N, C-alpha and C positions, 0 to 999 in steps of 0.2 A: 416807760417800761422797756426794758431790754428784751429783745427777742431771744427766746431760748432756741439754741440750735438743736434741731431734731437729730438725734443720733441714728445713723443708718445701721441696722443690724444685718449682718451678712448671714444668709441662711446656707450654712455649709452642707446640709443634707441635699438641698436642691443642686448645689454645685457638684457634689459627688454623684448625684443621679445623672446630671447632664454629662459629666465626664464618663461615667459608666456606659451611658447610651452611645456616646461618641466612639468609645473604644469597641463596644459591641458591634456597631455598624462597620467600623474599619476592619474588624476581625472577620465579619461575615463577607465583606467585599473581597478580602484576601482569599477566603475559602472559595468563593464563587469564581474568582480569577483562576485559581489552581484547578478547580473542577472544569472550567471552560477549556483550559490548556489540555487537560487529559482527554476531554471529549474531542477536541480538534485533532489531537494526535491519533486517537482511536479511529476517527472517521478517515483520516489520511491512510492509516494502515489498512482499513477495510477496502478503500479504493485501490491501493496497491495490490492487495491480495486478490481482488476481483480481476485486475488486469492479468495477474499471473495465472489465475484460473482459466481465463479466456485463452491465453497462450498455451496452457497445458491441454485444454480441450482441442485446440487446433492441431497441436502436435499429435495427440491421440488419434484424431481423425485421419491425419496423414499416415500414421503408422498402421492403422487398421486397414487403410486402403492399400498400402504396400504389402501388408500381410496377405490380403485377399489376392493381390496380383501374383504373389509368390506361390499360391496354390495352382496357378495356371502354368503348365509345363512349357507351353509355347513362349510365354512371357519370360520365363526363367532362361530358356535357351537363347532367346533374342538378347536379353540383358547380358548374359555371359559372353555372347559373340561380340557385342558392342563394347563392353568394358574390360573384359579379361582375355581377349584374343582366343576365344573358345572356337575350335574348329571341328569339323567332322573328319572322318578317316580319309576321305578322298580329296581333301582340300589342302592347299598351301596358303598360309596367311602372311601377307606382308603389311606391316603397319606403317602408314605414312604419317609423319608428324604434320599437324596443321599449323605449327608455328613457323614463321618465315624468318 
């Protein structure tokens, strides 16, 4: 007796299901990658903004200190004498350059 060849039936619904699952996983991985890129950029931007905030706070502290000093009349007079050749009525000022 001759052996009958068993015909293999291809189950197309299983193949379609596997293909759909594969494409779904690839799509989800693509979305996760894009989401991760957005998160990394946002974290970098937050770090940059925090650095700027620290610099602005330092500048604000310096300006507040200078403003407080400008309320002191003795400081203003000393500053004007040092930087702007401010003199009193009975003085003669000669500015000597420090550059040689």
